Every structure is written in C-alpha cells, then in structure tokens.
C-alpha positions as CSV (number, residue, x, y, z in Angstrom):
1,M,55.6,67.9,-22.3
2,F,53.3,69.6,-19.8
3,S,56.2,70.4,-17.5
4,L,58.1,71.9,-20.3
5,A,55.2,74.0,-21.5
6,Y,54.6,75.1,-17.8
7,R,58.3,76.2,-17.4
8,K,58.2,78.1,-20.6
9,S,54.9,79.9,-19.7
10,R,56.2,80.7,-16.3
11,K,59.5,82.1,-17.8
12,A,57.5,84.2,-20.3
13,L,55.3,85.6,-17.5
14,K,58.2,86.4,-15.3
15,S,59.8,88.5,-18.0
16,L,56.7,90.7,-18.4
17,P,56.5,94.1,-16.6
18,I,54.8,94.2,-13.2
19,G,52.0,96.3,-14.6
20,Y,51.2,93.6,-17.2
21,Q,51.5,90.8,-14.6
22,L,49.0,92.6,-12.2
23,S,46.7,93.2,-15.2
24,F,47.0,89.6,-16.2
25,L,46.1,88.5,-12.7
26,V,43.0,90.7,-12.7
27,A,42.0,89.4,-16.1
28,V,42.4,85.7,-14.8
29,I,40.2,86.6,-11.8
30,I,37.5,88.1,-14.0
31,V,37.6,85.0,-16.3
32,V,37.4,82.7,-13.3
33,V,34.4,84.6,-12.0
34,L,32.7,84.6,-15.4
35,V,33.3,80.9,-15.8
36,I,31.7,80.3,-12.3
37,L,28.7,82.4,-13.2
38,Y,28.4,80.6,-16.6
39,A,28.6,77.2,-14.9
40,N,26.0,78.2,-12.3
41,Y,23.8,79.5,-15.0
42,S,24.2,76.3,-17.1
43,K,23.4,74.1,-14.1
44,A,20.4,76.2,-13.1
45,A,19.2,76.1,-16.7
46,E,19.6,72.4,-16.7
47,V,17.7,71.8,-13.5
48,V,14.9,74.0,-14.8
49,E,14.7,72.1,-18.0
50,K,14.8,68.8,-16.3
51,K,11.9,69.9,-13.9
52,N,10.0,71.2,-16.9
53,S,10.5,68.0,-18.8
54,E,9.2,66.0,-15.8
55,Y,6.2,68.3,-15.5
56,H,5.3,68.0,-19.1
57,T,5.8,64.2,-19.0
58,E,3.3,64.0,-16.1
59,M,0.9,66.2,-18.1
60,I,1.2,63.9,-21.2
61,A,0.5,61.0,-18.9
62,Q,-2.7,62.8,-17.5
63,I,-3.9,63.8,-20.9
64,N,-3.4,60.2,-22.3
65,R,-5.3,58.9,-19.2
66,T,-8.2,61.2,-20.2
67,I,-8.1,60.3,-23.8
68,A,-7.9,56.6,-22.9
69,S,-10.9,56.9,-20.7
70,N,-12.9,58.6,-23.6
71,T,-11.8,56.2,-26.2
72,D,-12.7,53.3,-23.9
73,A,-16.2,54.6,-23.6
74,I,-16.4,54.9,-27.3
75,K,-15.1,51.4,-27.9
76,R,-17.8,50.1,-25.4
77,V,-20.4,51.9,-27.2
78,L,-19.1,50.7,-30.6
79,L,-18.9,47.0,-29.3
80,S,-22.4,47.2,-27.8
81,I,-23.8,48.3,-31.1
82,A,-21.8,46.1,-33.5
83,Y,-22.6,42.8,-31.5
84,N,-26.2,43.5,-30.6
85,P,-27.7,40.3,-31.9
86,K,-31.4,41.1,-31.9
87,I,-31.4,44.5,-33.5
88,V,-28.0,45.4,-35.3
89,Q,-26.8,41.9,-36.3
90,R,-30.4,40.8,-37.3
91,Y,-30.8,44.0,-39.4
92,L,-27.5,43.5,-41.2
93,V,-28.3,39.9,-42.2
94,E,-32.1,40.3,-42.8
95,T,-33.0,39.7,-46.6
96,D,-36.7,40.0,-46.3
97,P,-37.7,43.6,-47.1
98,V,-40.8,43.7,-44.9
99,E,-38.9,42.3,-42.0
100,K,-36.0,44.5,-42.7
101,Y,-38.3,47.6,-42.5
102,I,-39.6,46.5,-39.1
103,Q,-36.0,46.0,-37.9
104,Y,-35.1,49.5,-39.3
105,T,-37.6,51.2,-36.9
106,N,-36.1,49.3,-34.0
107,L,-32.6,50.1,-35.2
108,V,-33.1,53.8,-35.3
109,S,-34.6,53.9,-31.8
110,Y,-31.7,51.8,-30.5
111,L,-28.9,53.7,-32.2
112,T,-30.4,57.0,-31.0
113,D,-30.4,55.8,-27.4
114,M,-26.7,54.6,-27.9
115,K,-25.7,58.0,-29.5
116,N,-27.1,59.8,-26.4
117,M,-25.1,57.6,-24.0
118,K,-21.8,59.6,-24.7
119,D,-21.5,63.2,-25.4
120,G,-19.5,63.9,-28.5
121,I,-21.0,61.2,-30.7
122,L,-22.5,63.1,-33.8
123,D,-23.5,60.1,-35.9
124,I,-23.6,56.4,-36.2
125,A,-23.4,54.7,-39.5
126,L,-23.7,50.9,-40.6
127,I,-22.7,49.4,-43.9
128,S,-23.6,45.8,-44.6
129,T,-21.6,43.4,-46.8
130,D,-24.5,43.4,-49.2
131,G,-24.4,47.1,-49.7
132,T,-27.1,48.2,-47.3
133,T,-26.1,51.5,-45.6
134,F,-27.6,53.2,-42.6
135,S,-27.0,56.5,-40.9
136,L,-28.6,58.4,-38.1
137,S,-28.1,61.7,-39.8
138,G,-29.7,60.3,-43.0
139,D,-26.7,61.0,-45.2
140,I,-23.9,58.5,-45.4
141,N,-22.3,59.7,-48.6
142,N,-19.8,62.0,-46.7
143,L,-18.7,58.9,-44.8
144,L,-18.1,56.6,-47.7
145,P,-14.7,57.9,-48.6
146,I,-13.5,57.2,-45.0
147,M,-14.7,53.6,-45.3
148,E,-11.8,52.7,-47.5
149,E,-9.3,53.7,-44.7
150,I,-10.8,51.3,-42.2
151,P,-8.9,47.9,-42.1
152,R,-11.0,44.9,-42.7
153,S,-9.2,43.1,-40.0
154,G,-8.6,44.2,-36.4
155,S,-10.9,46.0,-34.0
156,F,-10.8,49.7,-33.8
157,Y,-9.6,52.4,-36.2
158,F,-9.4,56.2,-35.6
159,S,-9.2,58.3,-38.7
160,G,-7.4,61.6,-39.0
161,V,-9.2,64.7,-38.0
162,Q,-11.8,65.7,-40.6
163,K,-13.7,69.0,-41.1
164,M,-17.2,68.1,-42.3
165,R,-19.9,70.7,-43.4
166,Y,-22.6,68.1,-42.7
167,Y,-21.8,68.2,-39.1
168,Q,-21.9,72.0,-38.8
169,N,-18.4,72.3,-40.0
170,R,-17.0,70.6,-37.0
171,D,-13.7,68.8,-36.6
172,V,-14.4,65.2,-36.2
173,F,-12.9,61.8,-36.0
174,I,-14.3,58.7,-37.7
175,V,-14.1,55.5,-35.6
176,G,-14.7,52.4,-37.5
177,S,-14.7,48.6,-36.9
178,P,-15.6,45.6,-38.9
179,I,-18.7,43.6,-37.6
180,L,-18.5,39.8,-37.4
181,T,-21.8,38.0,-37.7
182,M,-23.1,36.2,-34.6
183,M,-26.2,34.7,-36.2
184,D,-24.3,31.6,-37.5
185,Y,-21.8,30.3,-35.1
186,D,-20.3,27.8,-37.6
187,N,-19.7,30.7,-40.1
188,D,-17.1,33.2,-38.8
189,K,-17.5,36.0,-41.4
190,K,-17.9,39.8,-41.6
191,S,-21.5,41.0,-41.8
192,G,-20.7,44.7,-42.2
193,L,-18.9,47.8,-41.0
194,I,-19.7,50.3,-38.2
195,M,-18.6,53.9,-38.1
196,L,-19.0,56.5,-35.3
197,V,-18.6,60.2,-36.0
198,L,-17.0,61.9,-32.9
199,D,-16.5,65.5,-32.1
200,A,-12.6,65.9,-32.0
201,G,-12.8,67.9,-28.9
202,M,-14.5,65.2,-26.8
203,L,-11.2,63.1,-26.8
204,L,-9.4,65.6,-24.5
205,G,-12.4,66.3,-22.3
206,S,-11.4,69.5,-20.5
207,P,-8.0,70.5,-21.8
208,P,-5.4,71.9,-19.4
209,N,-6.0,75.6,-18.8
210,Q,-3.3,78.2,-19.4
211,D,-2.4,78.3,-15.7
212,R,-1.4,74.6,-15.9
213,L,0.4,75.1,-19.2
214,G,2.5,77.7,-17.6
215,G,3.3,79.5,-20.9
216,S,3.6,76.3,-22.8
217,K,1.7,75.7,-26.1
218,L,0.0,72.3,-26.3
219,Y,-0.7,70.7,-29.8
220,A,-2.7,67.4,-30.1
221,L,-2.0,65.7,-33.3
222,D,-3.8,62.9,-35.2
223,R,-2.2,59.9,-37.0
224,N,-1.5,62.2,-40.0
225,G,0.3,64.9,-38.0
226,S,-2.5,67.3,-38.2
227,V,-3.6,69.5,-35.2
228,F,-6.9,68.5,-33.8
229,Y,-6.5,70.7,-30.7
230,A,-4.1,73.7,-30.0
231,S,-3.9,76.0,-27.1
232,D,-2.6,78.5,-29.5
233,P,-5.6,80.5,-30.8
234,E,-3.7,81.3,-34.0
235,V,-3.4,77.7,-35.0
236,Q,-6.5,76.2,-36.8
237,S,-7.6,72.7,-36.4
238,G,-6.5,70.4,-39.3
239,T,-3.2,72.5,-39.8
240,S,-0.2,70.3,-40.4
241,Y,2.2,70.6,-37.5
242,A,5.1,70.4,-39.9
243,E,4.1,73.8,-41.2
244,I,4.1,75.2,-37.8
245,A,7.5,73.8,-36.9
246,S,9.0,75.1,-40.1
247,E,7.9,78.7,-39.2
248,E,9.7,78.7,-35.9
249,S,13.2,77.5,-35.0
250,D,13.2,74.6,-32.7
251,A,16.4,75.8,-31.1
252,S,14.6,78.7,-29.4
253,F,11.9,76.4,-27.9
254,F,11.9,73.7,-25.4
255,I,9.9,70.9,-26.9
256,Q,8.5,67.9,-25.2
257,K,6.6,65.1,-27.1
258,G,4.5,62.1,-26.1
259,A,2.5,59.5,-28.1
260,I,-1.2,59.1,-28.0
261,P,-1.4,55.2,-28.4
262,D,-5.2,55.0,-28.8
263,I,-5.4,57.1,-31.9
264,K,-1.8,56.8,-33.2
265,G,-1.4,60.4,-32.6
266,E,1.0,62.7,-30.6
267,L,1.0,65.4,-27.9
268,V,3.5,68.3,-28.4
269,F,4.4,70.9,-25.7
270,K,6.4,73.9,-26.9
271,L,7.7,76.5,-24.5
272,P,9.9,79.4,-25.5
273,R,13.4,79.0,-23.9
274,S,13.4,82.7,-23.0
275,E,10.2,82.2,-21.0
276,L,11.3,78.9,-19.6
277,L,14.7,80.4,-18.3
278,S,13.4,83.9,-17.6
279,G,14.0,83.5,-13.8
280,V,17.5,82.1,-14.4
281,E,18.2,84.8,-17.0
282,E,17.2,87.5,-14.5
283,I,19.6,85.9,-12.0
284,R,22.4,85.9,-14.5
285,R,21.8,89.5,-15.5
286,L,21.8,90.5,-11.7
287,S,25.0,88.5,-11.2
288,L,26.8,90.3,-14.1
289,T,25.5,93.6,-12.9
290,I,27.0,93.0,-9.5
291,L,30.2,91.8,-11.0
292,F,30.7,94.8,-13.1
293,A,29.7,97.2,-10.3
294,A,32.3,95.5,-8.1
295,L,35.0,95.8,-10.8
296,L,34.2,99.5,-11.1
297,L,34.4,99.9,-7.3
298,L,37.7,97.9,-7.2
299,T,39.3,99.8,-10.0
300,V,40.2,102.8,-7.9
301,P,42.0,101.0,-5.1
302,F,43.7,98.7,-7.7
303,L,45.0,101.7,-9.6
304,L,46.2,103.3,-6.3
305,I,48.0,100.1,-5.3
306,V,49.6,99.7,-8.8
307,G,50.6,103.3,-8.8
308,N,52.3,102.9,-5.4
309,I,54.2,99.9,-6.8
310,L,55.1,101.1,-10.2
311,R,55.8,104.8,-9.7
312,P,58.8,104.3,-7.4
313,L,60.1,101.4,-9.6
314,K,60.0,103.6,-12.7
315,K,61.7,106.4,-10.9
316,L,64.4,103.8,-9.8
317,M,64.7,102.5,-13.5
318,R,65.1,106.1,-14.8
319,F,67.8,106.8,-12.1
320,M,69.7,103.6,-13.0
321,N,69.5,104.4,-16.8
322,D,71.0,107.9,-16.1
323,F,73.6,106.3,-13.9
324,K,74.6,103.8,-16.7
325,L,75.3,106.6,-19.0
326,G,78.4,107.3,-17.0
327,H,78.3,111.1,-16.8
328,L,80.4,112.5,-14.0
329,R,77.6,114.6,-12.8
330,N,75.4,111.5,-12.3
331,L,78.0,109.4,-10.4
332,N,77.5,111.4,-7.1
333,N,73.6,111.4,-7.4
334,R,71.6,109.4,-5.0
335,I,67.9,108.4,-5.3
336,S,65.1,109.2,-2.8
337,L,61.9,107.0,-3.1
338,Q,58.6,107.3,-1.3
339,G,56.2,104.4,-1.4
340,Y,55.7,101.1,0.3
341,A,58.2,99.8,2.9
342,E,60.1,97.5,0.6
343,I,60.8,100.0,-2.1
344,T,62.0,102.5,0.5
345,S,64.4,100.0,1.9
346,M,65.6,99.0,-1.5
347,A,66.4,102.6,-2.3
348,S,68.4,102.9,0.9
349,D,70.4,99.8,0.1
350,F,70.9,101.0,-3.5
351,N,72.3,104.3,-2.2
352,R,74.7,102.5,0.2
353,M,75.8,100.2,-2.7
354,L,76.6,103.3,-4.8
355,D,78.6,104.8,-1.9
356,E,80.6,101.5,-1.7
357,I,81.1,101.4,-5.5
358,D,82.4,105.0,-5.4
359,A,84.8,104.1,-2.6
360,L,86.0,100.9,-4.4
361,T,86.3,102.7,-7.7
362,K,88.6,105.2,-6.2
363,Q,90.7,102.5,-4.6
364,L,90.8,100.6,-7.9
365,L,91.9,103.7,-9.9
366,N,94.7,104.3,-7.3
367,S,95.8,100.7,-7.4
368,N,95.8,100.5,-11.3
369,T,97.8,103.7,-11.5
370,K,100.4,102.4,-9.2
371,L,100.5,99.1,-11.1
372,Y,100.6,100.8,-14.5
373,R,103.5,102.9,-13.4
374,A,105.4,99.9,-12.0
375,E,104.7,97.9,-15.3
376,L,105.9,100.9,-17.3
377,V,109.1,101.2,-15.4
378,K,109.6,97.4,-15.8
379,K,109.1,97.6,-19.6
380,Q,111.4,100.5,-20.0
381,S,114.1,98.7,-18.0
382,E,113.7,95.5,-20.1
383,L,113.8,97.5,-23.4
384,A,116.9,99.4,-22.2
385,F,118.5,96.1,-21.3
386,L,117.8,94.6,-24.7
387,Q,119.0,97.6,-26.6
388,S,122.1,97.6,-24.6
389,Q,122.9,94.0,-25.6
390,I,122.7,94.6,-29.3
391,N,125.1,96.8,-31.4
392,P,123.1,97.7,-34.4
393,H,126.3,98.7,-36.3
394,F,127.8,95.3,-35.7
395,L,124.7,93.5,-37.2
396,Y,124.6,96.0,-40.1
397,N,128.3,95.5,-40.8
398,T,127.9,91.7,-40.6
399,L,125.0,91.6,-42.9
400,E,126.9,93.9,-45.4
401,S,129.8,91.5,-45.2
402,I,127.5,88.6,-46.1
403,K,126.1,90.6,-49.1
404,G,129.7,91.2,-50.3
405,M,130.5,87.5,-50.0
406,A,127.3,86.6,-51.8
407,V,128.3,89.0,-54.7
408,D,131.8,87.5,-54.8
409,E,130.4,84.0,-54.8
410,G,127.8,84.9,-57.5
411,S,124.9,83.9,-55.3
412,D,122.0,86.4,-56.2
413,K,119.5,84.7,-53.9
414,I,121.7,85.1,-50.9
415,F,122.4,88.7,-51.9
416,H,118.8,89.7,-52.2
417,M,117.8,87.7,-49.2
418,V,120.3,89.3,-46.9
419,K,119.5,92.7,-48.4
420,S,115.8,92.3,-47.6
421,L,116.7,90.9,-44.1
422,A,118.9,94.0,-43.4
423,F,116.1,96.3,-44.5
424,V,113.6,94.5,-42.2
425,F,116.0,94.6,-39.2
426,R,116.8,98.2,-39.8
427,Y,113.1,99.1,-40.2
428,S,111.9,97.4,-37.1
429,I,114.4,99.2,-34.7
430,K,113.7,102.6,-36.3
431,G,112.6,105.1,-33.7
432,A,109.6,106.6,-35.4
433,D,106.2,105.3,-34.3
434,F,104.3,106.4,-37.5
435,V,105.5,106.0,-41.2
436,T,104.1,106.5,-44.6
437,L,102.1,103.8,-46.3
438,Q,104.9,103.7,-48.9
439,E,107.6,102.8,-46.2
440,E,105.3,100.2,-44.7
441,L,104.7,98.6,-48.1
442,T,108.5,98.5,-48.7
443,L,108.9,96.5,-45.5
444,V,106.1,94.1,-46.6
445,K,107.7,93.6,-49.9
446,S,111.1,92.8,-48.3
447,H,109.4,90.4,-46.0
448,V,107.4,88.8,-49.0
449,H,110.7,88.4,-51.0
450,I,112.3,86.5,-48.2
451,Q,109.3,84.2,-47.9
452,Q,109.2,83.6,-51.7
453,I,112.7,82.6,-51.7
454,R,112.0,80.2,-48.7
455,F,109.0,78.7,-50.3
456,G,110.5,78.4,-53.8
457,N,107.8,80.7,-55.4
458,R,104.9,78.6,-54.3
459,F,102.8,81.6,-54.0
460,R,102.1,84.8,-55.9
461,V,101.6,88.3,-54.6
462,H,99.3,91.0,-56.0
463,Y,99.4,94.6,-54.8
464,G,96.4,96.9,-55.3
465,I,97.4,100.1,-53.7
466,P,96.7,103.5,-55.4
467,E,99.5,106.0,-55.6
468,S,97.3,108.7,-54.0
469,L,97.3,106.7,-50.7
470,L,101.1,106.0,-50.5
471,A,101.7,109.2,-48.5
472,C,99.2,108.4,-45.8
473,Q,100.6,108.2,-42.3
474,V,100.0,104.8,-40.6
475,P,101.4,103.2,-37.4
476,K,104.7,101.3,-38.1
477,M,104.6,97.5,-38.4
478,I,100.8,97.0,-39.0
479,L,100.8,95.2,-42.4
480,Q,103.9,93.0,-41.9
481,P,102.3,90.9,-39.0
482,L,99.1,90.4,-41.2
483,V,101.2,89.2,-44.2
484,E,103.2,86.9,-42.0
485,N,100.1,85.3,-40.5
486,A,98.6,84.9,-44.0
487,I,101.7,83.1,-45.3
488,F,102.3,80.9,-42.2
489,H,98.7,79.9,-41.4
490,G,97.1,80.2,-44.8
491,I,99.5,79.7,-47.7
492,E,102.1,77.4,-46.2
493,P,99.7,74.4,-45.7
494,R,99.0,74.7,-49.6
495,T,101.4,72.8,-51.8
496,H,101.0,75.1,-54.8
497,D,99.1,78.0,-56.5
498,G,99.1,80.2,-53.4
499,L,97.8,83.7,-53.8
500,L,98.3,86.8,-51.6
501,E,96.6,90.1,-52.3
502,I,97.4,93.3,-50.4
503,A,95.1,96.2,-51.2
504,A,94.2,99.7,-50.0
505,E,91.3,102.1,-50.5
506,E,89.7,105.2,-49.1
507,R,86.1,105.1,-47.9
508,E,84.6,108.4,-46.6
509,G,87.8,109.7,-44.8
510,T,88.7,106.2,-43.6
511,L,91.7,104.1,-44.9
512,W,90.9,100.4,-45.5
513,L,94.0,98.1,-45.7
514,T,93.2,94.5,-46.8
515,V,95.3,91.3,-46.7
516,W,93.7,88.3,-48.4
517,D,95.0,84.8,-49.0
518,N,93.5,81.7,-50.7
519,G,94.8,79.4,-48.1
520,A,93.3,76.9,-45.6
521,G,91.0,79.4,-43.9
522,M,89.3,78.9,-40.5
523,D,86.1,77.1,-39.4
524,E,83.3,78.8,-37.5
525,G,84.7,77.9,-34.1
526,Q,88.3,79.1,-34.8
527,L,87.0,82.4,-36.3
528,R,84.7,83.0,-33.2
529,T,87.7,82.3,-30.8
530,L,90.0,84.8,-32.7
531,E,87.2,87.5,-32.8
532,A,86.8,87.0,-29.0
533,R,90.6,87.6,-28.5
534,L,90.4,90.7,-30.6
535,A,87.3,92.1,-28.8
536,A,89.3,93.8,-25.9
537,I,92.5,95.5,-25.4
538,R,94.7,93.3,-23.1
539,D,98.3,92.1,-22.5
540,M,99.2,88.7,-23.9
541,T,100.1,85.9,-21.5
542,D,102.3,83.0,-22.2
543,D,99.2,80.8,-23.1
544,Q,97.8,83.3,-25.5
545,R,100.7,83.5,-28.1
546,T,98.6,82.2,-31.1
547,N,97.8,85.1,-33.5
548,I,99.7,87.5,-31.1
549,G,100.7,89.6,-34.2
550,L,96.9,90.3,-35.0
551,V,96.0,91.1,-31.4
552,N,99.0,93.4,-31.0
553,V,98.1,95.3,-34.1
554,N,94.5,95.5,-33.1
555,N,95.3,96.7,-29.6
556,R,97.6,99.5,-31.0
557,L,95.0,100.8,-33.5
558,K,92.3,101.0,-30.8
559,L,94.7,102.6,-28.4
560,Y,95.8,105.2,-31.1
561,Y,92.3,105.9,-32.7
562,G,89.6,104.5,-30.5
563,D,87.1,101.5,-30.6
564,S,85.7,102.6,-34.0
565,Y,88.8,101.4,-35.7
566,G,90.9,98.1,-35.7
567,I,90.9,94.7,-37.4
568,S,87.9,92.7,-38.8
569,I,88.3,89.2,-40.2
570,E,86.3,87.1,-42.7
571,S,87.3,83.5,-43.2
572,H,85.8,80.2,-44.3
573,A,87.3,76.7,-44.1
574,D,89.2,75.8,-47.3
575,A,88.3,79.2,-48.8
576,G,90.8,81.6,-47.5
577,T,91.0,84.4,-45.0
578,K,90.4,88.2,-45.4
579,V,91.8,90.6,-42.8
580,T,90.9,94.3,-43.0
581,I,92.4,97.2,-41.1
582,T,90.5,100.4,-40.7
583,L,92.1,103.7,-39.5
584,P,91.5,107.4,-40.2
585,I,93.5,109.1,-43.0
586,G,95.9,111.7,-41.6
587,G,98.8,113.8,-42.7
588,D,102.0,114.9,-40.8
589,D,100.0,117.2,-38.6
590,D,97.9,114.3,-37.4
591,V,100.9,112.1,-36.8
592,Q,102.4,114.8,-34.5
593,R,99.1,115.1,-32.7
594,I,98.7,111.4,-32.1
595,S,102.4,110.6,-31.2
596,G,102.4,113.6,-28.9
C-alpha cells in the first residue's frame, strides 16, 4: 500500500511544471527547518520546565523542613505543658477551690514562661473535663468554637487559619491536643484539652525572598485550602485558593504543588509560562528572524536560477508549438537558446533533428510520389484488363433474354429479379462518379427488391426521403453498400419481423443520409474495432475485408469532401445499428468542381 502511494505521488510530482517542482522543494526545505526549530524549542522548553520542577521540588522540601522544625518545637512546648504533673495536671484535677487558686498562680507563671520559650505563641488555653477553663489572655470565649474541631483522640491538631480580632486581627493557627491524666496510673482517662494560639507566619519562619522565587508566586495553604501565606501582595490571608485559581487559566502557568504533612496543608508554586520560557522564546524569535532573513537573501539567487532554467524552456516550448501548427513558414525556422550548458546543447541537438526531419520528409515525399504513380498505373492497367474481359452488351442481351423467358414462362419473380439485377449491373459500370440522390435511391430499391425475393419477405423497408432532396448530387454507390451490410449483418440473423429504414434530411447545409436496421447490432468491442478502421483513409489488405463496403464509402467521402464528413455508427447488441452519412449539399456546379 505504501509502495503504491509512493509511486502515485512520484508520478504526480513528475507531471508538474519545473517551476512548481522547485517551489515545492523550497517549501519542503522551509517546512523541515521550521519542524527542526519547533523540535528544538519544544526540547528546550521541556528541559527548562524539568529544571524548574526540580528546583521547586527542592524548595518545597526546604520549606517543609522549616515548617517541621517549627511544628516540632510547638509540639514539644505543648507536650511539656500538657504532661506537667505538678502544675498543669494537678490544676486540672484539683477540686478544692482554695488549693485550686494557689495552683492557678503557679499555672499563670509557668504558662507565661512556656509562652516566651517560642516566638509566635500568642496564647495558651486549658479546658478541663469538669468545665474549668483557663487562658493567658483572659478571654477563652473566642477559642471555644475551635474546641469542637479538635479530635478527642490522637495527639496534635492544627486548625485552619483564623483571623481573630482579640489577637490584634492577626492570622493564627489553633493547635490543640487532648490531655491524659497522669495522677492515677490505674485510670487512663482524659483530664482536659490544651490549645495554643500561633501566629500563622511563624510556621514558615523566613519565607523565600523574591530572588529565590525567581518570578514564581508561592502560596501556603491550610487544611481547608485557604491561603495563610502568599508572596503575591494582592492576595489576602484567609483567601480561598480555589477563587485565585478560577481567575487565572492554569494552562498559562507552570504549577508545582507539594503537601505540608504536619498541618495537612499544601504549598503551591505558580510561574507564568511566558516568564518561565522567556529565554527560550527569545531564542525562538531570533531563530525565526534569522530564517526569514535568510529566505529573503536567498530569494534573489533562487529567482535568477529558476529564470535561467525556465525562460529557455518556455522559449523552446513556444517554438515547438509553432512548429506543430505546420505552417510552411515555420518549417524552416530554427531556435537559438542562451542559458545554462544543458539547454544550449539541447537546442543544438533539436536544430540538427529538424534538419534531419526536413531531409527525411523530402525523401519520403519523393518516394511516396513514385509509389503512388506506380500504383496508379497498376490500377489503371488492372481496370483496363477487367473491362476488356467483359462485353456489357453480351451481359445485357443475356439478361434481356432471361427476362423474355421469364415472361413466356409466367414467372413474375424471375422477371422482376432479373430486371433489378440488370439495373444494378448497368448502374455499377456507368461512367459518372456523381449521381442524383434519386438515381442512387433507385439502385437501392432494386437491390432491396432482389434481397426481399431472396429472403421471402422476412423484412420490411421504409423510405423517409423528402422530394426536395432527390435532386442533390451524391457520389455514386454510397447507399447500396450500407444497405447490403444492414441486410447481411443485421437482418439476416433474424428469423422474422426485420425492419430497414432509409432516410434523408438537411441540417444547416449538410445532407444527412441514414440507414437503420433492427437486427443483431454490435457489442462495445465490435463497435470500437469498426470505428478504428474508419478512423483513417487507407487501402484494404486481404486480412481486412470485413466491412470493406463501409470503409470504402468512408474513404471516398473523406477524399472528396475532407475529414469533416464521412460515416458515423451507433449500435447496441440486440438493438440494431444506425449508420449515418454526412456530406455537403451541392448542385451540378459543385459536382463539376469536385470531379474536376
């Protein structure tokens, strides 16, 4: 299949003009160069994106290490507070009000010290199982809604980022954990809940500066997908990242994401692809500029070379077209081409070929003239010999005697048949080359009469010839061969109901004579073979005797009137055959002119 498509494409390309082929070659070269440039650009962009991805992955790992370090410090503080047996645990389980007050003083001092151990801790709150609450800030009500989020099992829980007025409208995280009692080792139960209020910014420590980000935008998200840090000054803390993503098409950004396991959050790096690939884009623009500049520079030599090839070829083609017209003034012309070496050599060879053709044509004309004259002398001799062998008066007298005998014997069929045969014989050896259509029709009727007697009236004949056309001059013996062929090849194979129609009409100064039969007809192959034999004027050899009457009539018409006239045939198998003769309508003057 591929080989067949290749051969067809190659054949189609070879048939194109040279200018188109050269233009196609240039187009292919341009496409190949553009494909190479695009492949290089794509590979460079892929490498840049891969390096950028590796860089962002490393930055995510570094930021996670910082967050992990800070959260570990918070966890240590939280564990130290939650499982301090002498102060915190004792305070949570103490039921004596006086003793609880004494413990309260110690608790405030202890928790204040623990709060100062790590920057970013804004408040510490305790809630016991009996409903006792404690907060360093003195107001725990703003923390109670968060308490419901903290699981009663597990260790540490980081809430989503919150903006609380009580803490100077800061963005904070609430870190909470249940407290298991340590005062009774036989009773593993919860004694309360501890919550630390953290400044949201303390988790990242010192965020990467803009130089390290390299044009990227960093978003740090909490467990709810809300931003608690953004390098983009236009994005406020607490904004849902989904809203930011919906405002910008992700297709125009390179996005790298990484999880923050400690707080169940996520880090997102966003970098505009135009900025990421700015260097590659610059290289691509430079490459395309160089390519187009090179094409402009190469256009001039390309056009010069194409002109040197095509101009001589076009001149040669015009000369050949003029030569094909066959005018005598063109036959002696020769071509002179100036161009590349091959076209100059071809012009010289072409001129030598024309000289040889001229010489051979003259020799051929001389030889044909001699052969024609010899053949003409031969035909005249043969005709004279044949005529000398037959005494027309003897034949006429014999036929007349047979007619008399037929009358004496009372045989009308023999009488009319011999009468028709005598007319046919007399007509065929008449000296005139042109007769009226009336005379030609009389011959046809005599021939048909003989055939109807022979076939026992197996066919009918219909004549459709207007009287106004009967005086038209036509070459002798042009209808009888057509009628004979129609009867022999068309009607004779039929057993009954044969029909033969002979018609004439005038169309724009042209006489149309038609012979139609409803006989066997011809298939497509037979019709094409017969049309091929009628296509050229030629002598009939011994192996070409089929349809010789049609070929002879066609040859005579073309010799008399030219190639515009002659015989045309329409035929279909089992549907009959229609033979049409076309010739110009002429009177006596035209006959004299043609025969002369």
